[in-house]
C-alpha positions as CSV (number, residue, x, y, z in Angstrom):
1,X,242.9,5.8,76.8
2,X,243.2,9.6,76.8
3,X,243.3,9.6,73.0
4,X,239.7,8.6,72.7
5,X,238.5,12.2,72.5
6,X,239.3,15.8,73.1
7,X,236.9,17.7,75.4
8,X,236.3,21.3,74.7
9,X,235.4,23.9,77.2
10,X,232.6,22.5,79.4
11,X,232.4,19.7,76.8
12,X,230.8,22.1,74.2
13,X,232.9,20.4,71.5
14,X,234.0,16.8,71.5
15,X,236.3,15.5,68.7
16,X,237.4,11.9,68.5
17,X,241.1,11.2,67.8
18,X,242.5,9.3,64.8
19,X,241.5,5.7,64.4
20,X,244.8,3.8,65.1
21,X,245.7,1.5,62.2
22,X,243.3,3.2,59.7
23,X,244.4,5.6,57.0
24,X,242.8,9.0,56.9
25,X,240.9,10.3,53.8
26,X,243.2,10.8,50.9
27,X,241.1,13.8,49.7
28,X,240.1,16.1,52.6
29,X,241.4,17.5,55.9
30,X,239.0,19.0,58.5
31,X,239.5,21.2,61.6
32,X,236.8,22.4,64.0
33,X,236.7,25.1,66.7
34,X,234.1,26.7,68.9
35,X,232.7,30.0,67.5
36,X,234.3,32.1,70.2
37,X,237.1,34.7,70.3
38,X,240.5,33.0,70.4
39,X,239.1,29.5,70.2
40,X,241.8,27.1,69.0
41,X,241.4,24.9,65.9
42,X,241.2,21.1,66.6
43,X,242.1,18.6,64.0
44,X,239.4,16.1,63.1
45,X,240.0,12.7,61.6
46,X,238.3,12.3,58.3
47,X,237.2,8.8,57.6
48,X,236.6,7.6,54.0
49,X,234.5,5.0,52.3
50,X,235.4,3.9,48.8
51,X,233.5,2.4,45.9
52,X,235.7,-0.5,45.0
53,X,236.8,-0.9,41.4
54,X,235.4,-4.2,40.4
55,X,234.6,-5.9,37.1
56,X,231.0,-5.2,36.0
57,X,228.5,-7.2,38.0
58,X,231.0,-8.4,40.5
59,X,230.1,-8.3,44.2
60,X,227.2,-6.0,43.5
61,X,229.3,-2.8,43.4
62,X,228.0,-0.2,40.9
63,X,230.8,-0.1,38.3
64,X,229.8,3.3,37.2
65,X,230.8,4.6,40.6
66,X,234.2,2.9,40.7
67,X,236.8,5.0,42.5
68,X,234.2,7.4,44.0
69,X,234.8,8.2,47.7
70,X,232.9,9.8,50.6
71,X,234.7,11.4,53.5
72,X,233.0,12.1,56.8
73,X,233.7,13.4,60.3
74,X,231.7,12.9,63.5
75,X,231.9,15.3,66.4
76,X,229.7,16.5,69.3
77,X,228.6,20.0,69.9
78,X,226.4,22.0,72.3
79,X,227.5,25.5,71.1
80,X,228.1,27.1,67.7
81,X,231.2,25.9,65.8
82,X,233.2,26.7,62.7
83,X,234.5,24.0,60.5
84,X,237.4,24.3,58.1
85,X,237.7,21.9,55.1
86,X,240.8,21.7,53.0
87,X,242.1,19.4,50.2
88,X,244.5,16.9,51.5
89,X,247.0,17.6,48.7
90,X,246.9,21.3,49.4
91,X,245.2,22.3,46.2
92,X,242.9,25.3,46.5
93,X,239.1,24.9,46.7
94,X,237.3,27.4,44.5
95,X,233.6,26.9,45.6
96,X,231.5,25.1,48.2
97,X,227.8,24.7,49.1
98,X,226.1,23.2,52.1
99,X,223.1,20.9,51.8
100,X,220.6,21.3,53.3
101,X,221.4,25.0,53.0
102,X,219.2,26.0,55.9
103,X,221.4,23.9,58.3
104,X,224.4,26.2,58.1
105,X,224.4,29.9,59.0
106,X,227.4,30.5,56.7
107,X,229.6,28.8,54.1
108,X,232.5,30.7,52.6
109,X,235.7,30.0,50.7
110,X,238.9,31.8,51.7
111,X,242.5,31.2,50.8
112,X,241.4,27.9,49.1
113,X,239.7,26.5,52.1
114,X,236.0,26.2,53.0
115,X,234.6,27.6,56.3
116,X,231.2,26.4,57.5
117,X,229.4,27.8,60.5
118,X,227.0,25.5,62.3
119,X,224.9,26.9,65.2
120,X,223.3,23.7,66.4
121,X,223.7,19.9,65.8
122,X,222.9,18.8,62.3
123,X,224.0,16.5,59.5
124,X,225.1,18.2,56.2
125,X,226.9,17.4,53.0
126,X,229.3,20.0,51.6
127,X,229.7,20.1,47.8
128,X,233.2,20.9,46.8
129,X,234.0,22.7,43.6
130,X,230.5,21.9,42.2
131,X,231.3,18.2,41.8
132,X,227.6,17.4,42.3
133,X,225.9,20.8,42.0
134,X,227.4,21.9,38.7
135,X,227.1,18.7,36.6
136,X,224.8,15.8,36.0
137,X,226.4,12.8,37.7
138,X,223.5,10.5,36.8
139,X,223.1,7.9,34.0
140,X,225.6,8.5,31.3
141,X,228.1,10.4,33.5
142,X,231.6,9.9,32.0
143,X,233.7,12.2,34.1
144,X,236.3,11.4,36.8
145,X,235.4,9.9,40.2
146,X,233.6,12.2,42.6
147,X,234.9,12.8,46.1
148,X,232.2,14.1,48.5
149,X,232.3,14.9,52.2
150,X,229.8,15.1,55.0
151,X,229.9,16.8,58.4
152,X,228.1,15.2,61.3
153,X,227.7,17.7,64.1
154,X,226.0,15.4,66.7
155,X,224.4,16.4,69.9
156,X,226.2,15.3,73.1
157,X,226.1,11.6,73.5
158,X,224.7,10.6,76.9
159,X,225.8,7.7,79.1
160,X,229.1,7.0,77.5
161,X,230.6,4.0,79.3
162,X,233.8,4.4,81.3
163,X,236.6,1.8,81.2
164,X,236.8,0.1,84.5
165,X,233.2,0.6,85.5
166,X,231.2,-2.4,86.7
167,X,229.6,-4.3,83.8
168,X,231.9,-2.7,81.2
169,X,234.0,-5.0,79.0
170,X,236.6,-3.4,76.8
171,X,237.7,-5.1,73.6
172,X,241.1,-4.3,72.2
173,X,241.8,-4.2,68.4
174,X,242.6,-7.7,67.2
175,X,240.8,-9.4,70.1
176,X,237.8,-11.6,69.6
177,X,234.9,-9.9,71.5
178,X,232.9,-12.2,73.8
179,X,229.3,-12.7,72.7
180,X,228.2,-13.4,76.3
181,X,229.5,-13.1,79.8
182,X,229.0,-11.1,83.0
183,X,229.0,-7.7,81.3
184,X,226.3,-5.3,80.3
185,X,228.2,-3.0,78.0
186,X,230.7,-4.0,75.3
187,X,233.2,-1.2,74.4
188,X,235.3,-1.4,71.3
189,X,238.5,0.5,72.1
190,X,240.2,2.9,69.6
191,X,241.4,1.1,66.5
192,X,240.4,-1.4,63.9
193,X,238.2,-4.4,64.9
194,X,236.8,-7.3,62.9
195,X,233.9,-9.3,64.5
196,X,233.2,-11.3,61.3
197,X,229.8,-12.5,60.2
198,X,226.8,-12.2,62.5
199,X,228.4,-11.4,65.8
200,X,225.6,-12.3,68.2
201,X,223.9,-9.6,70.1
202,X,222.2,-10.2,73.4
203,X,219.1,-8.9,75.0
204,X,219.6,-6.2,77.7
205,X,223.1,-5.3,76.5
206,X,224.8,-2.3,75.1
207,X,227.5,-2.0,72.4
208,X,229.6,1.1,72.2
209,X,231.6,2.2,69.2
210,X,233.6,5.4,69.9
211,X,234.4,7.8,67.1
212,X,238.0,6.5,67.0
213,X,237.0,2.9,66.3
214,X,235.9,1.1,63.2
215,X,234.3,-2.4,63.4
216,X,234.3,-4.6,60.3
217,X,231.6,-7.3,60.2
218,X,227.9,-7.6,61.1
219,X,225.8,-7.6,64.3
220,X,223.0,-10.1,64.4
221,X,220.2,-11.3,66.8
222,X,218.3,-14.1,65.1
223,X,216.2,-15.3,68.1
224,X,212.7,-13.8,68.0
225,X,212.6,-14.1,71.8
226,X,215.9,-12.3,72.6
227,X,215.8,-9.1,70.6
228,X,214.7,-6.7,73.4
229,X,216.5,-3.8,75.1
230,X,219.6,-3.7,72.9
231,X,221.5,-0.4,72.4
232,X,224.1,0.1,69.7
233,X,225.6,3.6,70.0
234,X,228.6,5.9,69.6
235,X,230.2,7.8,66.8
236,X,232.2,5.0,65.4
237,X,231.8,3.1,62.1
238,X,230.4,-0.4,61.4
239,X,231.7,-1.4,58.0
240,X,230.9,-4.2,55.5
241,X,233.9,-3.4,53.3
242,X,235.6,-6.8,54.1
243,X,232.5,-8.8,53.2
244,X,231.2,-10.0,49.8
245,X,227.6,-9.3,48.7
246,X,225.7,-12.5,49.7
247,X,224.7,-13.2,46.1
248,X,228.4,-13.3,45.1
249,X,229.6,-15.6,47.9
250,X,231.2,-18.8,46.5
251,X,230.2,-21.5,46.9
252,X,226.7,-20.0,46.8
253,X,224.7,-19.7,50.0
254,X,221.0,-20.2,50.7
255,X,218.8,-17.1,50.7
256,X,218.2,-17.6,54.4
257,X,221.9,-17.0,55.0
258,X,221.8,-13.5,53.4
259,X,220.7,-11.9,56.7
260,X,224.1,-12.7,58.2
261,X,225.6,-10.1,55.8
262,X,223.4,-7.3,57.0
263,X,225.3,-4.8,59.2
264,X,222.6,-4.9,61.8
265,X,219.8,-7.6,61.8
266,X,217.7,-7.9,65.0
267,X,214.6,-10.2,65.0
268,X,211.9,-9.7,67.5
269,X,213.2,-6.2,68.1
270,X,211.6,-4.1,70.8
271,X,213.3,-1.4,73.0
272,X,216.2,-1.4,70.5
273,X,218.2,1.8,70.1
274,X,220.7,2.6,67.3
275,X,222.2,5.9,67.9
276,X,225.0,8.0,66.4
277,X,227.0,5.3,64.5
278,X,227.9,5.3,60.8
279,X,227.2,2.2,58.7
280,X,229.5,2.1,55.7
281,X,229.9,-0.1,52.6
282,X,227.1,-2.5,53.6
283,X,227.2,-5.8,51.8
284,X,223.4,-5.8,51.6
285,X,220.5,-4.3,53.5
286,X,222.0,-2.0,56.2
287,X,219.7,-1.8,59.2
288,X,216.9,-4.3,59.9
289,X,214.9,-4.1,63.1
290,X,212.3,-6.7,62.6
291,X,209.3,-7.1,64.8
292,X,205.7,-5.9,65.5
293,X,205.2,-2.7,67.4
294,X,204.5,-3.1,71.1
295,X,202.9,-0.3,73.0
296,X,205.5,1.4,75.2
297,X,208.4,-0.5,73.7
298,X,209.4,1.4,70.6
299,X,212.6,0.9,68.6
300,X,214.6,4.1,68.0
301,X,217.1,5.1,65.3
302,X,218.6,8.5,65.8
303,X,221.6,10.4,64.3
304,X,222.6,7.2,62.4
305,X,224.2,7.5,59.0
306,X,224.4,5.0,56.1
307,X,226.7,5.1,53.1
308,X,226.6,2.3,50.6
309,X,227.9,1.5,47.1
310,X,226.2,-1.8,46.4
311,X,222.9,-3.3,45.4
312,X,220.4,-3.6,48.3
313,X,222.5,-1.3,50.5
314,X,219.7,1.2,51.5
315,X,222.3,4.0,51.5
């Protein structure tokens, strides 16, 4: 599994490889390197979430955003880096701006490409050619679809599971993951996975999504007494793109069944951690940790990203 990541000098920069079986963004290409003399450029894999073109009112997608895309990359850094953004078709970029501006120490355009300098971990969006900054894309917008991109420079992720360690169960793409068993950490190996609706989470377990894995479906814990000490982490993506919005499921389902379509739904949550992952194209509410606060048992959500195109997505 050497393709899972590239380790920079002293692990100052960690880039995930391509997601096997998944097409890269059709709009952008990204490279990253340490901000050091003679540092080599490393190719990043740009994932992309798309607002599907649906008939108005179908599946709760906003038809005014049909065809819009958002590209994103996740990497880890513990030293300053430079990021290069180019159009996938080779066309020159004329302007760019980082938001929030204070997070980048530099953003320039040279030879039709964007160069962004990041001194410490942060999450930024980069507006390309003024698509968002130079026009009103709100109500009444009639222009072409917008194609945006974000850079997620995460801090080093601690306690990554190692394949073969005791208590680690590795799931291959196409395999049905076990919902229970003599394991403590479930690892989704590089590639495309589909866990379906409401894959059951268990108390005192961890679920690791590396950056070169995408998991379609939803994670659920519907028992109020079994929602403690759960960790969902990594720099991979949990996607609802293969699911319908619950109000558009046919035959119709009861309102009590809607929670099964939420990417993460944990009842009785305490000591729950969601760290680093990207949640994309949620069918409905994206992240629900439900439960009263217990002193000394907080729930933590950190470095987690949400992109949604549909009603109730919380994106």
